[in-house]
C-alpha positions as CSV (number, residue, x, y, z in Angstrom):
1,X,25.7,5.1,-52.5
2,X,25.2,1.5,-53.5
3,X,21.7,0.2,-54.1
4,X,20.4,-3.3,-53.9
5,X,19.1,-5.0,-57.0
6,X,15.5,-4.2,-57.7
7,X,13.3,-7.3,-57.7
8,X,9.8,-6.5,-58.6
9,X,8.3,-9.4,-56.7
10,X,9.9,-8.1,-53.5
11,X,8.6,-4.5,-53.7
12,X,6.1,-3.6,-51.0
13,X,2.5,-4.2,-51.7
14,X,-0.9,-4.6,-50.2
15,X,-3.7,-6.8,-51.5
16,X,-7.3,-5.7,-51.5
17,X,-10.3,-7.9,-51.0
18,X,-10.6,-8.4,-54.8
19,X,-7.0,-9.4,-55.2
20,X,-5.8,-6.1,-56.6
21,X,-2.2,-5.4,-55.8
22,X,-1.6,-1.9,-54.5
23,X,1.6,0.0,-54.5
24,X,1.1,3.6,-53.4
25,X,-2.1,5.3,-54.8
26,X,-1.9,3.4,-58.1
27,X,-1.8,-0.4,-58.7
28,X,1.4,-2.1,-58.0
29,X,2.2,-2.8,-61.6
30,X,1.2,0.6,-62.8
31,X,3.3,2.4,-60.2
32,X,6.4,0.6,-61.2
33,X,5.6,1.0,-64.9
34,X,5.2,4.7,-64.4
35,X,8.6,5.0,-62.7
36,X,10.6,2.7,-65.0
37,X,9.1,4.0,-68.2
38,X,9.6,7.6,-67.1
39,X,13.2,6.9,-66.4
40,X,13.9,5.3,-69.7
41,X,11.8,7.6,-71.9
42,X,12.3,11.0,-70.3
43,X,15.6,10.7,-68.6
44,X,17.7,13.8,-68.8
45,X,15.1,15.9,-70.5
46,X,14.2,17.9,-67.3
47,X,10.6,18.3,-68.4
48,X,8.7,16.7,-65.6
49,X,7.2,20.0,-64.4
50,X,5.2,20.3,-67.7
51,X,4.5,16.6,-68.2
52,X,1.0,15.4,-68.4
53,X,1.6,12.7,-65.8
54,X,3.7,14.9,-63.5
55,X,1.8,14.0,-60.2
56,X,1.8,10.3,-60.9
57,X,5.6,10.3,-61.8
58,X,6.4,12.3,-58.6
59,X,4.4,9.9,-56.5
60,X,6.0,6.9,-58.0
61,X,9.5,8.4,-57.3
62,X,8.5,9.3,-53.8
63,X,7.3,5.8,-53.0
64,X,10.4,4.3,-54.6
65,X,12.7,6.4,-52.5
66,X,10.7,5.5,-49.4
67,X,11.1,1.8,-50.4
68,X,14.9,2.2,-50.7
69,X,15.0,4.1,-47.3
70,X,13.2,1.2,-45.6
71,X,15.5,-1.3,-47.3
72,X,18.6,0.4,-46.0
73,X,17.7,2.2,-42.8
74,X,21.3,2.2,-41.4
75,X,22.5,4.4,-44.3
76,X,22.8,7.9,-42.8
77,X,21.8,9.5,-46.0
78,X,18.4,8.0,-45.8
79,X,16.0,10.2,-43.9
80,X,12.4,11.3,-44.2
81,X,11.7,11.8,-47.9
82,X,11.3,15.5,-48.7
83,X,9.8,17.2,-51.7
84,X,13.3,18.3,-52.6
85,X,14.5,14.7,-52.6
86,X,11.8,13.8,-55.0
87,X,12.3,16.7,-57.4
88,X,16.1,16.2,-57.5
89,X,15.6,12.5,-58.3
90,X,13.0,13.4,-61.0
91,X,15.0,16.1,-62.7
92,X,18.4,14.4,-62.7
93,X,17.8,10.6,-62.4
94,X,21.2,9.7,-63.8
95,X,23.3,12.0,-61.5
96,X,23.3,9.4,-58.7
97,X,22.8,5.7,-58.7
98,X,19.4,5.6,-57.0
99,X,17.9,4.2,-60.2
100,X,21.0,2.4,-61.4
101,X,19.3,-1.0,-61.4
102,X,16.8,0.1,-64.0
103,X,19.6,0.6,-66.4
104,X,22.0,-2.4,-65.6
105,X,20.1,-4.7,-67.9
106,X,21.0,-7.0,-70.8
107,X,19.1,-5.1,-73.4
108,X,19.2,-1.3,-73.0
109,X,17.7,1.0,-75.5
110,X,20.1,2.5,-78.1
111,X,21.6,5.9,-77.1
112,X,20.8,7.6,-80.4
113,X,17.7,5.9,-81.7
114,X,16.6,6.1,-85.3
115,X,12.9,5.6,-84.6
116,X,10.5,5.0,-81.8
117,X,8.0,2.2,-81.3
118,X,5.5,0.8,-78.7
119,X,5.4,-2.8,-77.7
120,X,1.8,-4.1,-77.2
121,X,0.9,-7.5,-75.9
122,X,4.7,-7.4,-75.3
123,X,5.1,-10.8,-73.7
124,X,8.9,-11.0,-72.9
125,X,9.9,-8.6,-75.5
126,X,10.7,-10.5,-78.7
127,X,9.5,-7.6,-80.8
128,X,11.5,-5.3,-78.6
129,X,14.8,-7.0,-79.1
130,X,14.3,-7.1,-82.9
131,X,13.4,-3.4,-83.1
132,X,16.2,-2.3,-80.8
133,X,18.7,-4.2,-82.9
134,X,17.5,-2.2,-85.9
135,X,18.0,1.1,-83.9
136,X,14.6,1.6,-82.4
137,X,13.7,2.9,-78.9
138,X,10.6,1.5,-77.1
139,X,8.6,4.4,-75.6
140,X,5.8,2.3,-74.1
141,X,5.0,-1.3,-73.4
142,X,2.0,-3.2,-72.2
143,X,1.6,-6.8,-71.0
144,X,-1.1,-8.4,-68.9
145,X,0.7,-11.5,-67.5
146,X,2.5,-10.8,-64.2
147,X,5.2,-13.4,-64.8
148,X,5.9,-12.0,-68.2
149,X,6.1,-8.6,-66.7
150,X,8.7,-9.8,-64.3
151,X,10.9,-11.3,-67.1
152,X,10.4,-8.1,-69.2
153,X,11.6,-5.9,-66.3
154,X,14.7,-8.1,-65.7
155,X,15.8,-7.8,-69.3
156,X,14.9,-4.2,-70.2
157,X,14.6,-2.4,-66.9
158,X,11.0,-1.5,-67.6
159,X,7.8,-2.7,-66.1
160,X,5.1,-3.0,-68.8
161,X,1.8,-1.4,-68.1
162,X,-1.0,-4.0,-67.6
163,X,-4.4,-4.5,-69.0
164,X,-4.6,-2.6,-72.3
165,X,-8.4,-2.7,-72.3
166,X,-8.4,-0.2,-69.5
167,X,-8.5,3.4,-70.4
168,X,-6.0,4.3,-67.7
169,X,-3.5,1.9,-69.3
170,X,-3.9,3.5,-72.7
171,X,-3.6,7.0,-71.2
172,X,0.1,6.5,-70.7
173,X,0.8,5.8,-74.4
174,X,2.7,8.8,-75.7
175,X,2.1,10.8,-78.9
176,X,4.4,10.9,-81.9
177,X,5.9,7.4,-81.9
178,X,6.7,5.8,-85.3
179,X,5.7,2.2,-85.2
180,X,3.1,0.1,-83.3
181,X,4.2,-3.5,-82.7
182,X,2.0,-6.2,-81.4
183,X,1.6,-9.9,-81.4
184,X,-2.0,-9.7,-80.3
185,X,-3.4,-12.8,-78.6
186,X,-3.9,-15.6,-81.1
187,X,-5.8,-18.4,-79.3
188,X,-9.0,-17.2,-80.8
189,X,-7.7,-17.8,-84.3
190,X,-5.5,-20.9,-83.7
191,X,-5.8,-24.0,-85.7
192,X,-6.3,-25.8,-82.4
193,X,-9.2,-25.1,-80.1
194,X,-12.6,-23.7,-80.7
195,X,-11.5,-20.9,-83.1
196,X,-14.2,-18.4,-82.0
197,X,-12.4,-15.4,-83.4
198,X,-14.2,-12.1,-82.8
199,X,-16.9,-14.1,-80.9
200,X,-14.3,-14.8,-78.3
201,X,-14.9,-11.7,-76.1
202,X,-11.9,-12.2,-73.9
203,X,-9.2,-12.6,-76.6
204,X,-10.3,-12.1,-80.2
205,X,-11.7,-8.6,-79.6
206,X,-8.3,-7.5,-78.3
207,X,-7.5,-6.6,-81.9
208,X,-9.9,-3.7,-81.5
209,X,-7.7,-2.3,-78.8
210,X,-5.0,-2.0,-81.4
211,X,-7.4,-0.4,-83.8
212,X,-8.4,2.2,-81.2
213,X,-4.8,3.0,-80.5
214,X,-4.0,3.4,-84.2
215,X,-7.0,5.7,-84.6
216,X,-6.0,7.9,-81.7
217,X,-2.2,8.0,-82.1
218,X,-1.8,7.6,-85.8
219,X,1.8,6.2,-85.9
220,X,3.5,6.1,-89.2
221,X,3.3,2.3,-89.4
222,X,2.4,-0.9,-87.6
223,X,3.6,-4.5,-87.5
224,X,1.2,-7.2,-86.2
225,X,1.8,-10.9,-85.8
226,X,-0.6,-13.8,-85.3
227,X,-1.0,-17.5,-85.9
228,X,-1.3,-19.1,-89.3
229,X,-4.9,-20.0,-88.6
230,X,-6.0,-16.4,-88.9
231,X,-5.6,-16.6,-92.7
232,X,-8.3,-19.3,-93.0
233,X,-10.5,-18.5,-90.0
234,X,-14.1,-18.4,-91.1
235,X,-13.0,-18.8,-94.7
236,X,-10.9,-15.6,-94.5
237,X,-13.7,-13.4,-93.2
238,X,-12.0,-12.7,-89.9
239,X,-8.9,-11.5,-91.6
240,X,-11.0,-9.5,-94.0
241,X,-12.7,-7.8,-91.1
242,X,-9.3,-6.9,-89.6
243,X,-8.0,-5.4,-92.9
244,X,-11.2,-3.5,-93.3
245,X,-10.9,-1.9,-89.9
246,X,-7.2,-1.1,-90.5
247,X,-8.2,0.7,-93.7
248,X,-10.9,2.7,-92.0
249,X,-8.5,4.1,-89.3
250,X,-6.2,5.4,-92.1
251,X,-3.7,2.7,-93.1
252,X,-2.6,1.1,-96.4
253,X,-2.0,-2.5,-95.6
254,X,0.4,-4.9,-97.2
255,X,-1.2,-8.2,-98.2
256,X,-0.6,-10.4,-95.2
257,X,1.8,-13.3,-95.6
258,X,2.8,-16.4,-93.6
259,X,6.4,-16.4,-92.6
260,X,8.3,-19.4,-91.3
261,X,10.9,-18.9,-88.6
262,X,13.0,-21.8,-89.8
263,X,13.8,-19.7,-92.9
264,X,15.6,-17.1,-90.8
265,X,18.2,-18.9,-88.7
266,X,16.3,-20.9,-86.1
267,X,15.6,-24.7,-86.2
268,X,11.9,-24.4,-85.6
269,X,9.0,-24.9,-88.0
270,X,6.9,-22.0,-86.9
271,X,4.6,-20.3,-89.4
272,X,3.0,-17.0,-88.4
273,X,1.0,-14.4,-90.2
274,X,2.5,-10.9,-90.5
275,X,0.3,-7.8,-91.0
276,X,2.1,-4.6,-92.0
277,X,0.6,-1.2,-92.7
278,X,1.6,2.4,-93.4
279,X,-0.3,5.6,-92.7
280,X,-2.1,6.7,-95.8
281,X,-0.9,10.3,-95.8
282,X,2.7,9.1,-96.1
283,X,1.7,7.9,-99.7
284,X,3.9,4.8,-99.4
285,X,3.1,2.3,-102.1
286,X,2.6,-1.0,-100.4
287,X,3.5,-2.8,-103.6
288,X,7.0,-1.6,-102.9
289,X,7.1,-3.6,-99.7
290,X,8.7,-7.1,-100.1
291,X,8.7,-9.8,-97.4
292,X,12.3,-10.9,-96.8
293,X,13.6,-13.8,-98.8
294,X,14.4,-17.0,-96.8
295,X,17.9,-16.6,-95.3
296,X,18.6,-20.2,-94.3
297,X,17.5,-23.0,-96.7
298,X,18.8,-26.4,-97.7
299,X,22.2,-27.2,-96.2
300,X,22.4,-23.7,-94.6
301,X,19.3,-24.4,-92.5
302,X,20.2,-24.8,-88.8
303,X,19.6,-28.1,-86.9
304,X,18.3,-28.6,-83.4
305,X,21.7,-29.9,-82.5
306,X,23.0,-26.3,-83.0
307,X,20.9,-25.0,-80.2
308,X,21.1,-28.0,-77.9
309,X,22.5,-27.7,-74.4
310,X,26.3,-28.3,-74.6
311,X,26.5,-30.1,-71.3
312,X,24.4,-32.7,-69.5
313,X,21.1,-31.3,-68.3
314,X,19.3,-31.9,-65.0
315,X,17.5,-35.2,-64.6
316,X,14.3,-33.2,-64.0
317,X,14.0,-32.8,-67.8
318,X,14.0,-36.6,-68.4
319,X,10.7,-38.4,-68.6
320,X,9.7,-41.1,-66.1
321,X,9.0,-44.6,-67.4
322,X,5.3,-44.2,-66.5
323,X,5.1,-40.9,-68.4
324,X,6.6,-42.4,-71.5
325,X,4.2,-45.4,-71.3
326,X,1.2,-43.0,-71.0
327,X,2.4,-41.0,-74.0
328,X,2.7,-44.2,-76.1
329,X,-0.8,-45.3,-75.2
330,X,-2.2,-41.9,-75.9
331,X,-0.6,-41.8,-79.3
332,X,-1.8,-45.3,-80.1
333,X,-5.4,-44.4,-79.3
334,X,-5.2,-41.4,-81.7
335,X,-3.6,-43.4,-84.4
336,X,-6.3,-46.0,-84.2
337,X,-8.9,-43.3,-84.6
338,X,-7.1,-41.9,-87.6
339,X,-5.7,-38.8,-85.9
340,X,-2.1,-37.6,-85.9
341,X,-2.0,-36.4,-82.3
342,X,0.6,-37.6,-79.9
343,X,4.2,-37.2,-78.8
344,X,7.0,-36.7,-81.2
345,X,10.7,-37.2,-80.9
346,X,12.8,-34.7,-82.8
347,X,15.7,-35.7,-85.0
348,X,18.7,-33.8,-83.6
349,X,19.8,-33.0,-87.1
350,X,16.3,-31.8,-88.0
351,X,14.1,-28.9,-86.9
352,X,11.7,-28.6,-84.0
353,X,8.0,-28.4,-84.3
354,X,6.4,-25.1,-83.3
355,X,6.8,-24.6,-79.6
356,X,3.5,-23.7,-78.1
357,X,1.9,-23.2,-74.7
358,X,0.7,-26.3,-72.9
359,X,2.0,-29.8,-72.3
360,X,1.7,-30.8,-75.9
361,X,4.1,-28.1,-76.9
362,X,6.8,-30.0,-75.0
363,X,5.6,-33.5,-75.8
364,X,5.7,-32.7,-79.5
365,X,9.3,-31.7,-79.1
366,X,10.9,-34.5,-77.2
367,X,14.5,-35.4,-77.9
368,X,16.8,-38.3,-77.1
369,X,19.9,-37.2,-75.1
370,X,21.9,-40.1,-73.6
371,X,24.4,-38.0,-71.7
372,X,22.6,-38.3,-68.4
373,X,24.8,-40.0,-65.8
374,X,22.8,-39.7,-62.6
375,X,19.3,-41.2,-62.9
376,X,18.2,-40.3,-59.3
377,X,15.0,-38.3,-59.5
378,X,14.9,-34.8,-57.9
379,X,11.2,-34.4,-58.4
380,X,8.2,-36.6,-57.5
381,X,7.7,-39.0,-60.4
382,X,5.9,-42.2,-60.9
383,X,8.2,-45.1,-61.8
384,X,11.8,-44.3,-62.6
385,X,13.7,-42.1,-65.0
386,X,13.7,-43.7,-68.4
387,X,16.9,-45.2,-69.7
388,X,16.3,-44.4,-73.3
389,X,17.4,-40.8,-72.9
390,X,14.0,-39.3,-73.7
391,X,13.7,-35.8,-72.3
392,X,12.0,-32.5,-72.7
393,X,13.8,-29.5,-74.2
394,X,15.0,-27.0,-71.6
395,X,13.7,-23.5,-71.4
396,X,17.0,-22.2,-72.7
397,X,16.7,-24.5,-75.7
398,X,13.2,-23.0,-76.3
399,X,14.7,-19.5,-76.0
400,X,17.3,-20.3,-78.7
401,X,14.5,-21.8,-80.9
402,X,12.9,-18.3,-80.8
403,X,16.2,-16.5,-81.4
404,X,16.7,-15.0,-78.0
405,X,20.3,-14.1,-77.3
406,X,22.3,-16.1,-74.6
407,X,22.3,-13.1,-72.3
408,X,18.5,-13.1,-72.1
409,X,17.6,-13.6,-68.4
410,X,15.2,-16.4,-67.5
411,X,14.0,-15.3,-64.0
412,X,10.9,-17.4,-63.6
413,X,10.1,-21.1,-62.9
414,X,10.3,-23.5,-65.8
415,X,6.5,-23.7,-66.2
416,X,6.3,-19.9,-66.7
417,X,9.4,-19.9,-68.9
418,X,7.9,-22.5,-71.3
419,X,4.7,-20.4,-71.5
420,X,6.6,-17.2,-72.2
421,X,8.8,-18.6,-74.9
422,X,5.9,-20.5,-76.5
423,X,3.9,-17.3,-76.7
424,X,6.8,-15.2,-78.0
425,X,7.6,-14.2,-81.6
426,X,10.6,-15.6,-83.4
427,X,13.1,-12.7,-83.3
428,X,15.1,-13.3,-86.5
429,X,12.0,-13.5,-88.7
430,X,10.5,-10.4,-87.0
431,X,13.8,-8.5,-87.5
432,X,14.2,-9.4,-91.1
433,X,10.7,-8.3,-91.9
434,X,10.8,-5.2,-89.8
435,X,14.0,-4.1,-91.5
436,X,12.3,-4.1,-94.9
437,X,9.4,-2.1,-93.4
438,X,11.6,0.5,-91.8
439,X,13.6,1.0,-94.9
440,X,10.5,1.7,-96.9
441,X,9.4,4.0,-94.1
442,X,12.7,5.8,-94.5
443,X,13.8,5.7,-90.8
444,X,16.8,3.3,-91.3
């Protein structure tokens, strides 16, 4: 039997009055998360009968089989879904290709993992790629943003669970995993914006979800990432509070350090704070942990030219003359006021500024690319396409700036792709740091 490709956005759903998407008895996202993470985590273990989430898993499998039956009604093997069909699928998911599309992905988990980890505030899986390349297997993921969930599913075959603040979401986190990974939301600590920190109830307090999971599950170690502004927020008091809470739930914490992505093989000036800790009963001396030495400095440092698109890109990435004039006026106003805000054009032989969410993330990383041959607009713009070659970087160039491999699938519109890569971690820097942590932990 040949199955059609699974596309999350096309799965059946109902929408309630409050906008909640429903797929079967559980929420749409949760139902697919239950199914996909069961398949990847428990495949071949034949232990569904004794599993804590037995009923939810069986219901997810039943609904998925029903979905496939409705999708291919002419196939004689599809009939009313019986309990036997569900049990056979649950007990031996790899003996037929019913679930094949959950495994035909660019970044499958290693067959013989050296350690396990969970991926919180997962985004599009930057942490996951780094940890998998080091031999780790992800046994749980959570991500609130629906478009990021879609990208995550396309690349790893797993749908992340949703809102981690909900108890039902945390209830699916397994016991016994080795490392908790999380780039917890950083807007509350950013050098831009209001910087409310823990006073920001919708973002800053999400750190306490990590604290609660550490308290309950007690993994061997954790690896957290945040913006550089966390180090100085409220004179260091916010970071001090975080470290105090990590200590109280049973962890020895390595003194946090700012790591720059451009020192690890990508042409992007991106400084982020890393927070690493080990469970106290393991008696690991944190003084023996060393942040990785820069791997690319001086002449070895990559240039933006190294990640630039090899061929001419679409005219849609080129700025209109009106847009360029607006940026020039905007920058002039800020310069007159003594501010440094405004657009920036990157030297192709230099490094990019940090890519961030929002228009300025793109406007601070403009480049000049004079390879365009057809200046006919394909989007609604004011004026005409500029003749100076000024354009935005493409989503694929942003992916490369974060260290994502070429086979990484971009399955969303450009606006969502920019947001996803801007919010991601820089994979090479994460991998180099995690490698030192995992060696000290003794799992690699």
